[in-house]
N, C-alpha and C positions, 0 to 999 in steps of 0.2 A: 426532448432536451438534449443538446449536444454535450458530449463529454469526451475528454482525451485522457488516457492513462499514461503516466510517466512512471515506469515500473522496473524493479529489479527481479522480475519473474525468473524462476528457476532455482531459487534457494529455498527460503521459507515458503511453505505452500499457500500462505494466505494471499499472495499475489494472484495465483491461479484461482483461488476462491473468489477474489474480487472481479477478475476478468469474466469468469463464468456468470456471476451475478449480473454484471452490467449488460452482458449480451442478452439476458432474459428479462431485463427490467422493462416493464411496459412504457413505451414512449421514449426510451433512451436511444440516442443515436451515437454510437461510438465512432468518432471521426478520425482517430489516430491512436497509435501506441508507439511510444518511444521507450527505449531501454536505457538504464543507467547502471554504472559500475559493471558494464558488460565485459566479456572476455572474448575479444575477437569475433563478436557477433553471435556468440552462443545463446545468450538470453533472447536476442531477437529471433533466432531460430526456434526457440521454445514458444515464443509468442505466436509466430506464424503457424506452427504446428497446432497449437491449441485453437487458433482461429479457424484453421482448415477443418478440424474435427466438428466445429460448430457450423460449418458451411459459410464462413464469413471471410473468405480470402480477399474480399473487396476492401477490408479495412487496411489502410496503409500502416506499415511497421518500419521503423528505422532504428538501427543501433546507435546509441548516443555515447556518452562519456565512457571511455574504456579504463579498465584497471591499470593499464600501462601509463596513465597520466601521473600515477604516483601520489594522488591526493587523498587516498583512503587510509584511515587509521588502522583498519583491519583488512586483511586480504579477503575479499568476498568469495569464498570457495563455493563450488557447486557440488551437490551431492552425487552419489553414484547413479549415473544415467540409467544403468541396467535395471536398478531397483525402482526408479521413479517413472520411467518412460517405457512404452512397449516396444520401442525400436530405436536405433540410433537416429539422432536428430541432427540434420546438417546445420551448421552455423550460417548466419546471414550477415556477414560483415558489411559495413558501409562507412562512408565519411561521416563524422559527427555533425558536419554542417547540414547533412540531409535531415538528421534528427532535429536540429535546432530550427530548420526551416519548417518542418512538419509541426513542431510546437508553435512556432510563430503564426503559422497559417490557422491553427486551431484557435489561438487567442483572437485572431482577427475575425474568426467566425463566431465569436462570443461563446465558445465552448467553455464549460467548466473544466479546469485543469486539476485532475486528482493526482498529486505527486505521492506515490506510495513506495518510493525508494529514496535513497539519498538525493539531495537537492542540487547535485552538480550540474545537470543539464539546464536547470532554471538559472543558475548563476552564470553559466556560459552564455545563455541567451541574453540575459540582461546586459552583460558586458559587450556582446556583439551589437545589440539593438537597445541602447540606453532608453529607459522609460517604458519598455514593453510590458513589464510586470506591474506597473503602477495601477493600471485599471483592469488587470486580468482578474477573472473570477477564479481564485486560487484556493485549493483545499490541500492542506499539508498533513499527511499522517506523521505526526511527531510533535514534539514540544513537551516540556516538563515544567509545569507551573506549580503543581501541588502533588503530593505523594498519593499512591493508590489508597483506597479506603481499606479499613480493617476487613479481613477476610479474603483479601486478594494479595498477590505477590508483593512483598515489601521492597519494590525496586527503587533504586536511586536514578538520578538523571543519566548516569553512565550507561544505563540499559536502553536509552533512547536512541536506538541504532540509526534510524534515518537521519537524525540530526547530528549525532556525534561521529558517524563514520566519515563525514567530510564537514567538520564544524565551520571552517571558514566560508564554504559555500552556503551553508545554512544561515549563517549570520548575514551574509551579503543579501540573500533572498529576503530574509525577514526585514532587513533595513530598507529594501527597495520595493516592497509590495504591501498589500493589505489583505493578508490571507485569513482563512478560517483554520484554526489549529484543531485537529482531532488528536488529542493528547494520549500519550501512552497510559496515563493513569486512568483513563476512561476505557480505552480499548481492551485493557486486561480483564474487563468484566464480561467479555464475550467469549464464546467457545464453539469450536468444531468438536462434536462429540462422537464417540464410538457408536452411539445409538443412531447417529445420522447415516452411517455407512450403508445400511440396507436400502434406505430410500435412494441414496446416490446410485447404488448399483442397479436399481430398477429404472433409472432414468437414461438419458441419452449418452452419446459417446464422451462428451466433455465431463459430465458428472461422473461417469464410470472411471475416467482417467483420474479425476479428483479423489475418488474412493481408493484407487490404487496408491496414489501418492500419500493419502492420509494414513494408510496402513504402514507404508514405508517410513513415514515421518514418525509415527507412533513408536515403531521399533527403534528408530535412531535417537529420538529425543526423550522418550519415557516421561512425558508430561503428566500422565495419570499418576505416576509415583511422585514426581517433583512437586506438582501443584494440586492435582485432584484430591490427593490424600492429605495434603498439608494446608490447603486454603478452604475454609468453610464456605466461602462465597462462590466457589467454582464447583461444577459437577465432577463427580468421581471419575467419569469416563472422558475427561477432556483430552483431546489430541493436540489441539493448537488453539491459539487465539485468532479472532477475526479482526485483527488490526485494520488491514487494508479494505476489506468489505465495508466496515463501518465508515471509513473515510469516504469511500465512493458513494455509499448510501446518503451520507450527509450532503455530498456534492449534488446528488440527484433530488434533494429536497426531503428526505425522510426525517421526520421529527416526532414520530410516535414513540415517545419514551426518551427522547434526547433533549438535553437542556443546553442552550447556547447563550453565553453572556459576553458582553464587551468588557474587557479588562485592560487597565493600563500596565503595559509590560516594558521593563527594561531588559534588553538583550545585549550580552557582552561575552567576549571570549576571556576566560581565565585559565591560565596554564594550559592552553590548547583545547579546553573544553568549553562548550557553549553553555551559558548560564542564563536563565530567565527568572525574573523576580517581579512581583507586583509592586509597582512604584507609582506614587501619585502623579508624577510628571512623565510617566512612561507613555509609550505609543498605544493608543486604543486598538485592541486586537480582539477579534471574535474567537472565542475559545469554547469548545465543547466541554462542559464541566460536569456532565452527568449523563448516564444512559441506563436504560433498563436492559441489561446485558442478556438476560434469558429471553426476553421478548424479541430482541434483535436477532439472536441466534436462530430462533425458530422462523422469524421472518426471512432471514437469509436463505434458509433451507427451502422454504416455500417458493420464493422467487426463483431460486436456482433450478428447481425441479418442476415447476408448474408448466413450463412450455417445452422443456427438453425431454422428450420421451423417445423410446426406441421406435 
């Protein structure tokens, strides 16, 4: 199955978790990677480096929408490169048109598009080629239709980063496509755990890089204290959530413990924030409404490490 990742790799480590999983997924063909909310090609450079570790320099990468566009609610900062990467990573800047053309080509190849960052590239593509998203097989990591279940972080819709970071683009994409939403309320039930690290360290170069980044992320974000000790539904040793890997797994057909329903949604901008509500006359939208988070987290680790050995 063909898949294209549109990603803001280089910040939260779940983008790298997703890329590594896709590369090891049986039968998956990664046809392209585009970066969004990039900073002069730095994220594209990270993607190229990770692909090279996996021996997949053949996968085309293009830097897309840059932070200099001024469309982002929050400045998408990158963490300390010295802590997260084993060496300085050169940037790979490019014209955003290159990224849009790569995305368009993937859509024309009938690839599933897994958007695991803000939706700016998709909005720019739709404006450049009106109607291109209408029939695209689009999977969006984001959306807030209902709150997380008891036992998990009691987050509101303002925590839905991929949507709210560039809410106008998110609204435009949702209005011009028929996506599947892998919502924040479901992805918070997944976890990268400290108990996963030894398995990652025993695997290949990309998994070892992920172990390094997970340790750095754990030091920076302290999720074991914030959520592991506070949320009974999460493991005590949680390092991060697997938001993006779950979105990619759904795009690749994983349904062992996932529930997907069609729901009528009304999407609108209120005071600059995107709001989604279930409404009888709303647009029918496929929404992931439930997941066995523990099952998926172990599945992710198995896929990631089953083929990537030293």
